A tleap script that builds the chain and sets N, CA, C and O, in Angstrom:
source leaprc.protein.ff14SB
mol = sequence {
  NMET SER VAL ILE TYR ILE LEU ILE LEU ILE
  SER ILE VAL ILE ALA GLY GLY PHE LEU ALA
  ALA PHE ILE TRP ALA VAL ARG SER GLY GLN
  PHE GLU ASP THR HIE THR PRO SER ILE ARG
  ILE LEU PHE GLU ASN LYS LYS GLU LYS ASN
  LYS ASP ARG GLY GLU ASP LYS LYS SER ASN
  MET CTHR
}
set mol.1.N position { 90.767 23.138 42.868 }
set mol.1.CA position { 91.935 23.121 43.971 }
set mol.1.C position { 93.119 24.144 43.777 }
set mol.1.O position { 93.823 24.597 44.679 }
set mol.2.N position { 93.214 24.448 42.294 }
set mol.2.CA position { 93.872 25.588 41.831 }
set mol.2.C position { 93.736 26.690 42.537 }
set mol.2.O position { 94.618 27.371 43.061 }
set mol.3.N position { 92.288 26.878 42.526 }
set mol.3.CA position { 91.885 28.139 42.667 }
set mol.3.C position { 92.288 28.876 44.041 }
set mol.3.O position { 92.322 30.104 44.127 }
set mol.4.N position { 92.634 27.882 45.261 }
set mol.4.CA position { 93.236 28.092 46.301 }
set mol.4.C position { 94.496 28.583 45.985 }
set mol.4.O position { 94.680 29.798 46.070 }
set mol.5.N position { 95.484 27.774 45.600 }
set mol.5.CA position { 96.652 28.096 45.096 }
set mol.5.C position { 96.806 29.764 44.591 }
set mol.5.O position { 97.708 30.519 44.953 }
set mol.6.N position { 95.988 30.012 43.919 }
set mol.6.CA position { 95.822 31.627 43.230 }
set mol.6.C position { 95.536 32.661 44.206 }
set mol.6.O position { 96.006 33.799 44.212 }
set mol.7.N position { 94.594 32.077 45.154 }
set mol.7.CA position { 94.226 33.141 45.767 }
set mol.7.C position { 95.307 33.087 47.109 }
set mol.7.O position { 95.453 34.161 47.692 }
set mol.8.N position { 95.874 32.208 47.497 }
set mol.8.CA position { 96.603 31.937 48.348 }
set mol.8.C position { 98.026 32.843 47.703 }
set mol.8.O position { 98.660 33.371 48.616 }
set mol.9.N position { 98.606 33.094 46.298 }
set mol.9.CA position { 99.747 33.835 45.745 }
set mol.9.C position { 99.126 35.571 45.767 }
set mol.9.O position { 99.767 36.623 45.788 }
set mol.10.N position { 97.848 35.360 45.753 }
set mol.10.CA position { 97.336 36.985 45.283 }
set mol.10.C position { 97.211 37.426 46.691 }
set mol.10.O position { 97.406 38.640 46.768 }
set mol.11.N position { 96.835 36.615 48.363 }
set mol.11.CA position { 97.324 37.364 49.335 }
set mol.11.C position { 98.548 37.781 49.758 }
set mol.11.O position { 98.773 38.858 50.311 }
set mol.12.N position { 99.407 36.856 49.478 }
set mol.12.CA position { 100.679 36.907 49.509 }
set mol.12.C position { 101.362 38.101 49.108 }
set mol.12.O position { 102.181 38.618 49.868 }
set mol.13.N position { 101.045 38.686 47.749 }
set mol.13.CA position { 101.503 39.573 46.873 }
set mol.13.C position { 100.926 41.072 47.852 }
set mol.13.O position { 101.675 42.021 48.086 }
set mol.14.N position { 99.359 40.989 48.352 }
set mol.14.CA position { 99.206 42.129 48.668 }
set mol.14.C position { 99.996 42.205 50.022 }
set mol.14.O position { 100.794 43.133 50.158 }
set mol.15.N position { 99.844 41.384 50.933 }
set mol.15.CA position { 100.746 41.550 52.163 }
set mol.15.C position { 102.093 41.777 52.104 }
set mol.15.O position { 102.606 42.390 53.040 }
set mol.16.N position { 102.883 41.341 51.031 }
set mol.16.CA position { 103.802 41.839 50.579 }
set mol.16.C position { 104.007 43.473 50.269 }
set mol.16.O position { 105.061 44.050 50.535 }
set mol.17.N position { 102.793 44.168 49.640 }
set mol.17.CA position { 102.560 45.112 49.179 }
set mol.17.C position { 102.588 46.175 50.208 }
set mol.17.O position { 103.195 47.243 50.133 }
set mol.18.N position { 101.644 45.620 51.452 }
set mol.18.CA position { 101.737 46.493 52.797 }
set mol.18.C position { 102.953 46.563 53.850 }
set mol.18.O position { 103.322 47.441 54.629 }
set mol.19.N position { 103.430 45.243 53.542 }
set mol.19.CA position { 104.738 45.522 54.469 }
set mol.19.C position { 105.828 46.565 53.742 }
set mol.19.O position { 106.669 47.214 54.364 }
set mol.20.N position { 105.655 46.583 52.459 }
set mol.20.CA position { 106.562 47.342 51.714 }
set mol.20.C position { 106.114 48.860 51.985 }
set mol.20.O position { 106.964 49.750 51.978 }
set mol.21.N position { 104.607 49.163 52.250 }
set mol.21.CA position { 104.600 50.494 52.473 }
set mol.21.C position { 104.657 50.912 53.783 }
set mol.21.O position { 104.796 52.058 54.212 }
set mol.22.N position { 104.530 49.819 54.405 }
set mol.22.CA position { 105.150 50.326 56.408 }
set mol.22.C position { 106.295 50.506 56.348 }
set mol.22.O position { 106.818 51.498 56.857 }
set mol.23.N position { 107.064 49.440 55.607 }
set mol.23.CA position { 108.798 50.087 55.599 }
set mol.23.C position { 109.118 50.886 55.233 }
set mol.23.O position { 110.117 51.370 55.766 }
set mol.24.N position { 108.438 51.665 53.950 }
set mol.24.CA position { 108.828 52.983 53.568 }
set mol.24.C position { 108.360 53.830 54.228 }
set mol.24.O position { 108.934 54.908 54.078 }
set mol.25.N position { 107.259 53.836 55.162 }
set mol.25.CA position { 106.630 54.932 55.729 }
set mol.25.C position { 107.968 54.789 57.001 }
set mol.25.O position { 108.540 55.875 57.087 }
set mol.26.N position { 108.380 54.060 57.665 }
set mol.26.CA position { 109.061 53.990 58.794 }
set mol.26.C position { 110.473 54.575 58.453 }
set mol.26.O position { 111.122 55.122 59.344 }
set mol.27.N position { 110.952 54.471 57.192 }
set mol.27.CA position { 112.065 55.104 56.658 }
set mol.27.C position { 112.136 56.672 56.142 }
set mol.27.O position { 113.115 57.369 55.877 }
set mol.28.N position { 111.012 56.901 56.109 }
set mol.28.CA position { 110.704 58.362 55.381 }
set mol.28.C position { 110.331 59.298 56.839 }
set mol.28.O position { 110.165 60.514 56.753 }
set mol.29.N position { 110.237 58.648 58.015 }
set mol.29.CA position { 110.139 59.436 59.009 }
set mol.29.C position { 108.718 59.384 59.448 }
set mol.29.O position { 108.634 59.940 60.543 }
set mol.30.N position { 107.861 59.052 59.140 }
set mol.30.CA position { 106.533 59.091 59.273 }
set mol.30.C position { 106.089 58.960 60.757 }
set mol.30.O position { 105.172 59.655 61.194 }
set mol.31.N position { 106.788 58.009 61.565 }
set mol.31.CA position { 106.799 57.914 63.405 }
set mol.31.C position { 107.612 58.273 64.058 }
set mol.31.O position { 107.792 57.967 65.237 }
set mol.32.N position { 108.336 59.093 63.296 }
set mol.32.CA position { 109.398 59.723 64.548 }
set mol.32.C position { 109.152 60.382 65.571 }
set mol.32.O position { 109.744 60.220 66.638 }
set mol.33.N position { 108.239 61.214 65.368 }
set mol.33.CA position { 107.488 62.427 66.203 }
set mol.33.C position { 106.324 61.698 66.597 }
set mol.33.O position { 105.463 61.490 65.743 }
set mol.34.N position { 106.158 61.252 67.836 }
set mol.34.CA position { 104.801 60.808 68.101 }
set mol.34.C position { 104.119 61.773 69.589 }
set mol.34.O position { 103.029 61.690 70.153 }
set mol.35.N position { 105.329 62.658 69.849 }
set mol.35.CA position { 104.416 62.992 71.147 }
set mol.35.C position { 103.987 64.465 70.532 }
set mol.35.O position { 103.121 64.994 71.228 }
set mol.36.N position { 104.335 65.140 69.549 }
set mol.36.CA position { 103.931 66.618 69.289 }
set mol.36.C position { 102.297 66.495 69.187 }
set mol.36.O position { 101.532 67.190 69.855 }
set mol.37.N position { 101.876 65.465 68.212 }
set mol.37.CA position { 100.856 65.663 67.788 }
set mol.37.C position { 99.625 65.234 69.221 }
set mol.37.O position { 98.518 65.769 69.156 }
set mol.38.N position { 99.820 64.614 70.002 }
set mol.38.CA position { 98.864 64.268 71.303 }
set mol.38.C position { 98.631 65.583 71.934 }
set mol.38.O position { 97.484 65.933 72.214 }
set mol.39.N position { 99.894 66.502 72.229 }
set mol.39.CA position { 99.545 68.002 72.453 }
set mol.39.C position { 99.384 68.978 71.890 }
set mol.39.O position { 99.378 70.131 72.320 }
set mol.40.N position { 99.201 68.482 70.590 }
set mol.40.CA position { 98.698 70.120 69.682 }
set mol.40.C position { 97.525 70.650 69.897 }
set mol.40.O position { 97.361 71.847 69.659 }
set mol.41.N position { 96.396 69.790 70.430 }
set mol.41.CA position { 94.994 70.055 70.854 }
set mol.41.C position { 95.146 71.297 72.013 }
set mol.41.O position { 94.434 72.300 71.966 }
set mol.42.N position { 96.245 71.061 73.123 }
set mol.42.CA position { 96.317 71.852 74.139 }
set mol.42.C position { 97.005 73.143 74.250 }
set mol.42.O position { 96.976 73.849 75.257 }
set mol.43.N position { 97.651 73.424 73.116 }
set mol.43.CA position { 98.247 74.831 72.523 }
set mol.43.C position { 97.417 75.427 71.408 }
set mol.43.O position { 97.865 76.171 70.536 }
set mol.44.N position { 96.000 74.973 71.538 }
set mol.44.CA position { 95.662 75.646 70.133 }
set mol.44.C position { 95.747 77.309 70.488 }
set mol.44.O position { 95.760 77.956 71.535 }
set mol.45.N position { 95.800 77.650 69.015 }
set mol.45.CA position { 95.782 79.198 69.262 }
set mol.45.C position { 93.974 79.825 69.206 }
set mol.45.O position { 93.195 79.703 68.260 }
set mol.46.N position { 93.755 80.392 70.353 }
set mol.46.CA position { 92.467 80.801 70.333 }
set mol.46.C position { 92.283 81.952 69.784 }
set mol.46.O position { 91.109 82.283 69.615 }
set mol.47.N position { 93.241 82.786 69.397 }
set mol.47.CA position { 92.463 84.348 68.923 }
set mol.47.C position { 92.362 83.523 67.172 }
set mol.47.O position { 91.336 84.015 66.702 }
set mol.48.N position { 92.896 82.658 66.224 }
set mol.48.CA position { 92.367 82.215 65.292 }
set mol.48.C position { 91.170 81.413 65.045 }
set mol.48.O position { 90.344 81.434 64.132 }
set mol.49.N position { 91.316 80.558 66.311 }
set mol.49.CA position { 89.534 79.926 66.303 }
set mol.49.C position { 88.472 80.876 66.365 }
set mol.49.O position { 87.419 80.752 65.741 }
set mol.50.N position { 88.833 82.091 67.333 }
set mol.50.CA position { 87.815 82.979 67.506 }
set mol.50.C position { 87.292 83.896 66.147 }
set mol.50.O position { 86.178 84.350 65.885 }
set mol.51.N position { 88.404 83.954 65.510 }
set mol.51.CA position { 88.533 84.926 64.211 }
set mol.51.C position { 87.681 83.956 63.252 }
set mol.51.O position { 86.701 84.444 62.689 }
set mol.52.N position { 88.045 82.460 63.018 }
set mol.52.CA position { 87.472 81.839 62.061 }
set mol.52.C position { 85.876 81.693 62.462 }
set mol.52.O position { 85.126 81.522 61.501 }
set mol.53.N position { 85.354 81.735 63.597 }
set mol.53.CA position { 83.984 81.958 64.104 }
set mol.53.C position { 83.396 83.100 63.692 }
set mol.53.O position { 82.272 83.133 63.190 }
set mol.54.N position { 84.143 84.115 63.889 }
set mol.54.CA position { 83.326 85.376 63.693 }
set mol.54.C position { 82.948 85.444 62.207 }
set mol.54.O position { 81.796 85.767 61.917 }
set mol.55.N position { 83.919 85.134 61.163 }
set mol.55.CA position { 83.944 85.037 59.716 }
set mol.55.C position { 82.820 84.276 59.196 }
set mol.55.O position { 82.109 84.563 58.233 }
set mol.56.N position { 82.748 83.153 60.052 }
set mol.56.CA position { 81.499 82.038 59.630 }
set mol.56.C position { 79.983 82.898 59.907 }
set mol.56.O position { 78.988 82.739 59.200 }
set mol.57.N position { 80.058 83.784 61.036 }
set mol.57.CA position { 78.957 84.198 61.213 }
set mol.57.C position { 78.460 85.414 60.321 }
set mol.57.O position { 77.364 85.973 60.369 }
set mol.58.N position { 79.262 85.611 59.710 }
set mol.58.CA position { 79.272 87.031 59.121 }
set mol.58.C position { 79.047 86.543 57.682 }
set mol.58.O position { 78.504 87.372 56.952 }
set mol.59.N position { 79.335 85.449 57.174 }
set mol.59.CA position { 78.753 85.048 56.184 }
set mol.59.C position { 77.738 84.210 55.832 }
set mol.59.O position { 77.365 83.804 54.731 }
set mol.60.N position { 77.231 83.958 57.285 }
set mol.60.CA position { 75.831 83.333 57.414 }
set mol.60.C position { 75.012 84.534 57.416 }
set mol.60.O position { 73.996 84.153 56.835 }
set mol.61.N position { 74.852 85.689 57.706 }
set mol.61.CA position { 73.930 86.505 57.981 }
set mol.61.C position { 73.737 87.014 56.322 }
set mol.61.O position { 72.653 87.210 55.772 }
set mol.62.N position { 75.133 87.170 55.687 }
set mol.62.CA position { 74.247 88.091 54.255 }
set mol.62.C position { 73.980 87.199 53.469 }
set mol.62.O position { 73.395 87.457 52.417 }
savepdb mol mol.pdb
quit
């Protein structure tokens, strides 16, 4: 029966750790800009994308 108490205590400590990590992330501004990441792919720079593909082809030919 004492094993159950130990497991409950360990699970409460782990849950508290996750709660502390979440509070730290919110306070440090991890969730402030939720709009930009969703539209970033729409404004991808095509010149850099083509340049990267060209370099990959050259390195594969040699």
